[in-house]
VOBA-1610 file (N, C-alpha, C; in pm, whole numbers, padded with zeros to 5 digits, always signed):
BEGIN
Met+02158+04982-00236Met+02152+04862-00329Met+02002+04926-00398Asp+02026+04914-00513Asp+01895+04962-00599Asp+01779+04838-00634Phe+01672+04853-00567Phe+01585+04749-00580Phe+01482+04788-00664Ser+01479+04902-00759Ser+01374+04958-00824Ser+01326+04871-00902Arg+01400+04788-01003Arg+01339+04697-01088Arg+01258+04591-01060Leu+01312+04548-00924Leu+01235+04423-00843Leu+01097+04500-00808Gln+01107+04598-00744Gln+00978+04653-00691Gln+00872+04689-00821Glu+00928+04717-00933Glu+00836+04740-01043Glu+00788+04614-01087Ala+00874+04503-01078Ala+00813+04370-01136Ala+00682+04309-01023Leu+00734+04340-00897Leu+00637+04310-00808Leu+00501+04390-00820Ala+00522+04542-00837Ala+00398+04609-00881Ala+00332+04593-00969Ser+00390+04566-01097Ser+00331+04511-01215Ser+00260+04376-01210Lys+00276+04288-01099Lys+00253+04118-01093Lys+00316+04090-01205Ser+00445+04106-01260Ser+00535+04010-01342Ser+00626+03927-01252Tyr+00548+03844-01196Tyr+00611+03755-01107Tyr+00720+03647-01186Ala+00690+03638-01303Ala+00775+03540-01368Ala+00931+03592-01387Lys+00949+03736-01391Lys+01095+03810-01402Lys+01146+03817-01276Val+01066+03789-01154Val+01155+03834-01010Val+01289+03733-00994Ala+01278+03624-01028Ala+01422+03550-01027Ala+01507+03581-01094Thr+01467+03612-01203Thr+01586+03657-01302Thr+01627+03800-01261Ile+01550+03872-01230Ile+01614+04016-01166Ile+01678+04016-01051Cys+01630+03930-00954Cys+01709+03903-00815Cys+01837+03824-00849Asp+01865+03719-00946Asp+01973+03661-00985Asp+02061+03766-01060Gly+02016+03867-01136Gly+02115+03952-01193Gly+02168+04072-01102Leu+02086+04126-01011Leu+02098+04184-00891Leu+02224+04150-00794Met+02210+03995-00787Met+02308+03948-00689Met+02430+03930-00732Leu+02432+03889-00862Leu+02562+03886-00948Leu+02622+04027-00939Gln+02546+04142-00976Gln+02612+04263-00979Gln+02666+04320-00856Val+02603+04300-00763Val+02633+04344-00599Val+02766+04236-00574Ala+02747+04117-00598Ala+02875+04034-00571Ala+03003+04059-00640Ala+02979+04111-00753Ala+03076+04158-00862Ala+03166+04268-00781Glu+03079+04374-00758Glu+03115+04513-00679Glu+03165+04472-00545Gly+03158+04351-00493Gly+03232+04345-00370Gly+03123+04392-00236Val+03036+04434-00274Val+02935+04492-00173Val+02879+04372-00079Ala+02901+04382+00058Ala+02806+04307+00136Ala+02662+04342+00132Phe+02609+04229+00086Phe+02460+04274+00052Phe+02357+04142+00172Gln+02439+04053+00211Gln+02343+03963+00273Gln+02217+03984+00380Asp+02258+04097+00442Asp+02182+04142+00564Asp+02046+04213+00522Glu+02058+04292+00387Glu+01939+04372+00320Glu+01871+04289+00194Trp+01952+04165+00179Trp+01897+04104+00052Trp+01752+04049+00078Pro+01634+04052-00025Pro+01502+04016-00011Pro+01520+03872-00045Tyr+01565+03789+00041Tyr+01579+03629+00018Tyr+01429+03563+00011Ala+01331+03604+00067Ala+01223+03532+00069Ala+01157+03573-00079Ile+01167+03689-00132Ile+01105+03716-00240Ile+01202+03652-00353His+01331+03637-00334His+01411+03563-00419His+01364+03421-00422Leu+01372+03354-00325Leu+01301+03223-00317Leu+01203+03190-00382Leu+01092+03278-00358Leu+00957+03279-00418Leu+00956+03303-00552Gly+01038+03377-00614Gly+01062+03406-00739Gly+01096+03280-00814His+01193+03195-00776His+01258+03088-00810His+01158+02956-00806Ile+01056+02974-00696Ile+00955+02857-00691Ile+00852+02900-00799Tyr+00804+03046-00793Tyr+00714+03068-00903Tyr+00731+03039-01035Ala+00876+03039-01066Ala+00932+03014-01217Ala+00920+02846-01218Asp+00894+02773-01113Asp+00920+02621-01132Asp+01056+02615-01151Asp+01141+02658-01085Asp+01289+02638-01082Asp+01331+02606-00939Ile+01299+02488-00901Ile+01307+02417-00756Ile+01457+02394-00767Asn+01529+02371-00818Asn+01679+02370-00810Asn+01772+02490-00771Ser+01725+02593-00854Ser+01778+02708-00806Ser+01738+02772-00673Ala+01590+02738-00648Ala+01554+02783-00492Ala+01647+02709-00408Arg+01682+02580-00443Arg+01758+02522-00331Arg+01884+02538-00322Phe+01945+02566-00429Phe+02082+02658-00411Phe+02076+02763-00343Leu+02005+02844-00381Leu+01972+02963-00316Leu+01955+02945-00171Trp+01865+02868-00114Trp+01863+02843+00025Trp+02006+02769+00083Lys+02088+02700+00019Lys+02207+02647+00077Lys+02284+02769+00092Ser+02310+02891+00006Ser+02384+02999+00019Ser+02344+03067+00123Ile+02220+03093+00164Ile+02177+03194+00268Ile+02247+03169+00405Pro+02315+03271+00458Pro+02360+03242+00592Pro+02279+03217+00699Ser+02329+03143+00779Ser+02259+03079+00878Ser+02168+03195+00966Ala+02243+03289+01012Ala+02202+03406+01057Ala+02081+03451+01013Ile+02064+03472+00897Ile+01948+03516+00819Ile+01847+03410+00816Lys+01872+03279+00823Lys+01778+03196+00824Lys+01701+03187+00978Glu+01783+03206+01064Glu+01749+03220+01222Glu+01650+03364+01243Ala+01683+03465+01166Ala+01604+03608+01200Ala+01485+03625+01121Gln+01489+03546+00981Gln+01379+03600+00909Gln+01287+03480+00890Gln+01172+03464+00949Gln+01105+03335+00945Gln+01038+03354+00825Glu+01021+03475+00754Glu+00952+03448+00622Glu+01020+03391+00503Val+01187+03384+00527Val+01262+03329+00436Val+01241+03181+00449Val+01218+03122+00615Val+01195+02975+00612Val+01085+02932+00584Ala+00970+03044+00586Ala+00834+03000+00534Ala+00842+02958+00368Ala+00921+03064+00337Ala+00928+03044+00150Ala+00999+02923+00127Trp+01081+02890+00223Trp+01169+02758+00184Trp+01072+02649+00205Arg+00999+02651+00307Arg+00904+02542+00326Arg+00821+02509+00211Ile+00780+02598+00134Ile+00695+02570+00026Ile+00805+02491-00074Gly+00935+02549-00108Gly+01034+02472-00184Gly+01047+02350-00131Gln+01035+02313-00019Gln+01081+02158+00048Gln+00954+02069-00017Arg+00828+02127+00019Arg+00709+02067-00009Arg+00713+02037-00174Leu+00746+02112-00237Leu+00752+02107-00402Leu+00872+02011-00432Trp+00972+02011-00379Trp+01084+01893-00399Trp+01051+01780-00362Thr+00995+01748-00268Thr+00939+01614-00207Thr+00820+01561-00276Arg+00726+01649-00350Arg+00616+01629-00416Arg+00486+01610-00319Asp+00529+01680-00242Asp+00408+01690-00115Asp+00285+01771-00151Tyr+00209+01753-00224Tyr+00114+01844-00301Tyr+00030+01909-00193Ala-00038+01831-00082Ala-00112+01894+00012Ala-00043+01985+00099Gly+00095+01935+00136Gly+00189+02013+00213Gly+00224+02156+00128Val+00245+02174+00001Val+00240+02289-00059Val+00144+02396-00022Tyr+00010+02347-00016Tyr-00084+02439+00045Tyr-00067+02476+00153Glu-00063+02365+00259Glu-00049+02413+00387Glu+00082+02493+00418Ala+00174+02496+00345Ala+00308+02576+00349Ala+00263+02738+00319Ile+00169+02745+00198Ile+00132+02879+00160Ile+00018+02935+00262His-00063+02876+00302His-00158+02925+00396His-00126+02918+00552Gly+00012+02854+00603Gly+00031+02831+00713Gly+00121+02950+00786Phe+00135+03066+00703Phe+00224+03171+00756Phe+00163+03299+00707Ser+00180+03406+00797Ser+00134+03517+00779Ser+00238+03601+00708Trp+00206+03613+00562Trp+00319+03654+00471Trp+00287+03833+00477Asn+00405+03911+00489Asn+00412+04040+00482Asn+00348+04084+00338Pro+00284+04218+00357Pro+00235+04267+00217Pro+00307+04266+00091Glu+00438+04303+00112Glu+00515+04297+00000Glu+00522+04162-00074Val+00513+04059+00015Val+00531+03924-00052Val+00379+03830-00079Gln+00286+03919-00014Gln+00168+03839-00029Gln+00095+03844-00207Gly+00125+03908-00270Gly+00073+03903-00389Gly+00154+03808-00480Leu+00266+03791-00456Leu+00356+03682-00521Leu+00312+03551-00466Val+00269+03545-00326Val+00242+03391-00298Val+00110+03379-00343Ala+00020+03463-00340Ala-00127+03436-00387Ala-00107+03414-00523Ala-00039+03470-00618Ala-00036+03446-00760Ala+00029+03306-00764Phe+00124+03260-00690Phe+00191+03123-00711Phe+00075+03040-00651Ala+00006+03032-00571Ala-00089+02961-00516Ala-00195+02936-00650Val-00225+03030-00698Val-00322+03031-00837Val-00285+02929-00932Leu-00131+02974-00959Leu-00073+02901-01080Leu-00036+02764-01015Tyr+00007+02744-00911Tyr+00029+02608-00839Tyr-00113+02522-00889Thr-00226+02551-00851Thr-00339+02498-00862Thr-00398+02485-01017Lys-00349+02568-01101Lys-00377+02547-01247Lys-00291+02420-01291Arg-00160+02436-01246Arg-00076+02318-01246Arg-00118+02175-01225Met-00152+02202-01091Met-00194+02062-01068Met-00334+02013-01126Phe-00398+02119-01147Phe-00517+02057-01247Phe-00489+01995-01369Gln-00384+02054-01444Gln-00327+02026-01573Gln-00261+01879-01549Leu-00215+01839-01432Leu-00163+01711-01391Leu-00249+01613-01379Leu-00377+01640-01305Leu-00472+01550-01319Leu-00550+01529-01452Leu-00542+01629-01502Leu-00609+01606-01654Leu-00505+01517-01738Ser-00398+01522-01705Ser-00308+01422-01787Ser-00282+01283-01735Ala-00314+01288-01611Ala-00278+01146-01524Ala-00414+01072-01504Tyr-00529+01127-01515Tyr-00620+01036-01458Tyr-00761+01036-01550Ser-00819+00923-01574Ser-00947+00953-01641Ser-01062+00946-01520Thr-01057+00879-01387Thr-01131+00906-01297Thr-01040+00927-01175Ile-01104+00994-01066Ile-01027+01028-00971Ile-01126+01058-00825Ser-01119+01013-00712Ser-01208+01052-00611Ser-01214+01207-00588Ile-01298+01248-00525Ile-01311+01398-00478Ile-01219+01418-00368Gln-01178+01310-00292Gln-01098+01343-00186Gln-00945+01367-00243Asp-00925+01257-00341Asp-00783+01269-00391Asp-00787+01421-00469Thr-00878+01440-00533Thr-00872+01576-00610Thr-00863+01712-00533Ala-00924+01693-00412Ala-00933+01786-00337Ala-00788+01823-00259Leu-00701+01707-00239Leu-00591+01704-00188Leu-00501+01750-00277Phe-00497+01725-00424Phe-00413+01788-00512Phe-00455+01947-00559Leu-00561+02014-00518Leu-00591+02121-00579Leu-00612+02224-00436Gly-00571+02156-00314Gly-00557+02229-00213Gly-00701+02300-00146Met-00803+02237-00192Met-00959+02298-00165Met-01028+02216-00057Asn-01111+02247-00020Asn-01208+02154+00051Asn-01321+02091-00066Glu-01386+01961-00025Glu-01425+01912-00142Glu-01547+01980-00200Asp-01616+02070-00119Asp-01720+02146-00215Asp-01670+02254-00321Asp-01562+02313-00272Asp-01475+02398-00367Asp-01440+02311-00481Thr-01370+02191-00435Thr-01341+02130-00548Thr-01435+02087-00644Met-01552+02019-00600Met-01646+01991-00691Met-01707+02114-00780Asn-01723+02235-00718Asn-01765+02354-00809Asn-01628+02363-00897Tyr-01538+02360-00901Tyr-01414+02398-00953Tyr-01383+02285-01069Val-01428+02168-01036Val-01401+02073-01155Val-01532+02060-01249Val-01631+02106-01177Val-01777+02072-01243Val-01774+02215-01355Gln-01701+02295-01304Gln-01702+02416-01401Gln-01620+02384-01508Gln-01512+02297-01497Gln-01406+02245-01592Gln-01476+02155-01685Gly-01621+02070-01672Gly-01659+01993-01722Gly-01661+01859-01686Trp-01613+01863-01576Trp-01605+01694-01519Trp-01738+01642-01458Thr-01769+01539-01445Thr-01891+01481-01367Thr-01843+01373-01265Leu-01959+01389-01195Leu-01970+01297-01074Leu-02042+01189-01076Asp-01987+01072-01031Asp-02063+00962-00992Asp-02121+00919-00878Pro-02248+00965-00841Pro-02283+00990-00732Pro-02281+00856-00651Ser-02269+00736-00713Ser-02273+00621-00632Ser-02139+00586-00587Ser-02043+00625-00687Ser-01905+00577-00645Ser-01830+00694-00573Gly-01864+00817-00602Gly-01806+00930-00540Gly-01668+00996-00631Met-01669+00906-00751Met-01565+00931-00850Met-01610+01052-00933Leu-01487+01110-00984Leu-01512+01220-01073Leu-01451+01154-01196Thr-01517+01194-01321Thr-01460+01152-01461Thr-01414+01274-01484Val-01287+01263-01534Val-01206+01361-01610Val-01259+01394-01737Lys-01275+01505-01787Lys-01325+01560-01918Lys-01174+01592-01964Lys-01126+01525-02068Lys-01030+01559-02137Lys-01027+01658-02205Gln-00935+01757-02230Gln-00955+01870-02333Gln-00926+01855-02466Ala-01008+01877-02551Ala-00965+01848-02677Ala-00851+01899-02743Val-00764+01842-02822Val-00629+01885-02869Val-00675+01941-02989Val-00627+02075-02996Val-00663+02110-03152Val-00534+02149-03203Ser-00532+02056-03341Ser-00429+02072-03428Ser-00474+02100-03546Glu-00480+02233-03603Glu-00514+02273-03716Glu-00388+02289-03808Gln-00385+02208-03905Gln-00282+02198-03999Gln-00341+02272-04145Lys-00295+02389-04151Lys-00354+02448-04295Lys-00251+02434-04373Leu-00294+02393-04506Leu-00184+02398-04612Leu-00172+02504-04702Asp-00063+02567-04705Asp-00058+02699-04755Asp-00021+02645-04919Pro-00101+02712-05014Pro-00093+02686-05151Pro+00049+02722-05213Ser+00124+02821-05167Ser+00245+02840-05220Ser+00371+02757-05143Lys+00332+02716-05045Lys+00430+02618-04966Lys+00420+02489-05068Leu+00280+02444-05102Leu+00277+02298-05172Leu+00337+02329-05310Gln+00323+02446-05368Gln+00379+02476-05510Gln+00550+02480-05480Arg+00578+02545-05390Arg+00755+02520-05372Arg+00815+02370-05358Leu+00723+02308-05268Leu+00762+02176-05242Leu+00759+02096-05378Thr+00651+02125-05455Thr+00637+02042-05573Thr+00758+02075-05664Glu+00787+02216-05694Glu+00913+02270-05774Glu+01040+02182-05705Tyr+01062+02184-05588Tyr+01174+02147-05528Tyr+01202+01993-05565Val+01076+01911-05543Val+01082+01749-05579Val+01104+01742-05713Phe+01056+01837-05817Phe+01049+01841-05961Phe+01202+01831-05986Leu+01287+01941-05933Leu+01418+01983-05941Leu+01507+01861-05931Leu+01463+01795-05779Leu+01568+01660-05751Leu+01523+01556-05819Glu+01433+01537-05900Glu+01397+01434-05979Glu+01476+01443-06131His+01495+01582-06172His+01554+01594-06319His+01674+01635-06300
//
């Protein structure tokens, strides 16, 4: 089997492409009737779907993995553990699943990139959902200790009320520039004029 496209994507850190490449390769080898289950990089495939925030595809892939492979490859089980935590919205559990396994070097970059991406997603979730939140809850969502959480959110402009221990979320300004192009205005005027006459 030729995994060169997958290896190139991993080497160039194009992790968003991993799931699509794996899906395409799987369809190709399945169509050719080649037995591929023993050699397939299931952990990378699962993590590719997880990175792309496609938990449904990861779940269906997990169900299609033969039991013998699930028992023999602990890394596949560890990758699915991340998927399970995402499925149940166990935000702290996602970080525990990421850090609770010793990933092999081929997968480490993908897992580390997902951890960073997931932290950013959680931060955006906090931005949209809260106006104030405790340091403890923020640390839980971001998978950090309280000191690292304080440093991270203060850099983002959040403020701490020392008496209550609550963080005030700084909403990011929504930039909505709407420039009126004079040629478009002229065309619209001509169109309306034509309709009226």
